N, C-alpha and C positions, 0 to 999 in steps of 0.2 A: 513508569508513572504510576503513582499510588493515590487513590482518592478514598476518603473516609466518609462513611455514612453514620452519623451519630444521632442518637435520640435519647430521651429519658425513659425510665421505666424498665421493662424487661431486658432491653439491650444494654443497660448499664452493667458493666462487668461486676461491679460491687454488689448490685442487687441480684444478678444472675447467680453469683456464688452462694447466696443465701438460700436458694431453693434446694429442694431435695434432688437427689440424683435422677429420680424418675421425672420430676418436673423439668430439670435441665435438659434431659433427652427430648422431651416434648417440645421445649422451646427451640432446641437445636434443629429438630426436624421441621418445625414451622418456619423458621427463618430460611432454611434451605429451600423449602417448597415455595415460599414467597419470592425468593431470588430467582427460582426457575421461571415462575410466571411473570414476575416483573422484569426479569432480565430481557424479555423480548422487546420491551420498550427501550431499554438501554441499547440493545443491538440495533434496533431500527434507527435510533438517534445517531449512533455511530455511522451507520450506513448512509444516512442523510448527509452527514459531514463529508463523507467520501464523494458523494455525488456533487456536492458544491465545490470541492477542491480540485476534482479531476474531470477531464473529458472522458466519459465512460463509454466504451464501445462494446464491452463484453460483460454480460450479467454475472459471469463467474468472478469477475474482479470485486464487485460489490458483495457477492455471496461469500467471499473469503472472510469477511468480518463477522465474527460470531462471539458468543459468550459461553462460559462454562462455569458451573458451580463446583467449588471444592469444599466438601463437607465431611471428609473422612476422619478429621481429628475431633474426637468427642469433647476434649477439654478446651476447644476454641470455637468461636462462632464461625459459620461458613463464610467463604469469600467468593466474590463474583469476579471472574477473569473476563476481560474484554480484549480481543485482539484479532489479528489476521494471520492467515497462513503464509502471506506474502512477506518474505523476510526484509525486503528493502523498503517497506511502507513506513517503518519507524523513522527513517531519516527525514521523511517529509513531515513528520509530526514534531521533530525537534530541530531540524536543520543540521548542517554539518558539511564536512569535506570528504569527498571520495578521492583517494590518491591512487596513482598507478598509471600505466600506459593504456589509454582508452581511445577507441575510435568512436567519434560522434558522427552519425550519418548526416549528410547535408541534404536534408529533405524538409519540405514545409510541413509535412504531416508525420505522425509517428509510424515507425516500422517496428514490428516485434523483434526481440533479440534473436529468436530462433530463425526467423526469416532473414535477418541481417547477416547472421553467421553463414547461412546458406549462400547468400550473395557473395560474401567475401571468399568462402571456400571455393565456389565455382570460378571466381576470377583468378584466385591463386593457382588452382589446378591447371587452368588454361594458360598461365603465365602472363595474364593480362592485368596486372596490378603492380603499381610502383609508386614510390613516395617522391614528392618534390617539395621544395620550400619556396613559398611565395608570401611576400608581405609579412614575414615573421611567423608564418604558420606552416606547419607540416601537413600536407594534404596527401591523401591516398587517391591516386588517379587511375583511370583505365581508358582504353581506346574504344571508340564506338565501332565494334566489330560484330558481324552477323552471328558468329558462334556464341556470343554472350548476350544476345538479344533478350532472352528470358530474364536474365539477372538485371539488365540495365533499364528496363521499361520505365520504372518509377524515377530513376536517376536522370534519364534522358528528358523526361517531362519536366523535372525540376530545373535542369540546365536550360531548357528552352524558356522557362519562365524567368530565370535569372537574366539571361542574355537578350530576351525579347525577340529571338529568332523562331521561325516556324519549322525549320528543318536543320538537323545536325548533319554535318558531312561525315561520310564513312572514314573511319580512322581518326576522327576528332577526339582530342583528349577531354575527358569528363571527370570532374571532381566527385568522389564518392563519399569521402569522410575526412574529418580533420582529426589529427592525432593530438591528444592532450595528456598532460601528466596529473592534473587535478581538476576537480569540478566542485565548486562551492554551491551548495543547495540551501535556499532559504526555506523556512518553515512555511508550509502551505496547507497542512491538515491540522485543524484545531480539534483534535479528538477529545481532549478534556472538556471543551465547552459543550460538545454534543452530549457527552456522558453526564455532565453536571445538570443539563436541562432535564434529563430523564430521571434523576435521582428522586424527586418527589413522588413520581409514579412508582418507583421501586419501593420507596418507603411505605407507600399506601398498600402495596401488594403484600409486603412483609407484615404490616400491622393487621391486615385482614386475617392472615393465617395465624398470627399470635392471638387474636381475639377468639379464635376457634380452638386453640390449643388447650 
């Protein structure tokens, strides 16, 4: 995604080229400085969009969204990069399809991928995991056994909520996850809208630095 910030005056490339090399360097440095200070507004706006789009439980998720100024090319105006270290966040900004054999946990609340892998690994090592086909779906099942109590707590609670029972029988089969081959994700993060709202503040920050250049 590329957004452009345009204005008249010093940022017009045709007028910029007319200045002396020393003046161009001063303008280049001022724009970079303005982007660094005004970039905080852009970062905060992007993080606000993340809070609106997702149920946030970890501050590190929001903190992953940041900004960076690229100003190493003297013959081009600096650029402000806005993005996150989380690789899968982009698909929520655009929407799309994830293909492959995937296990979707059957839980009413989110479970982290690392914890989910630990559950599956524990069940597989104990030999207490198997697939069945029910109602056109392929389900990963397990038995309610004492040796897997640590892995099954959340899934037992979910099964009790689904079935409306207060207690599960020892050895009762419990669905853990459904096997799918593709997941279609709709866009839920309007990152561009958040950034666009912060562009006037960014422009003012750049203009302040240009006035002092």
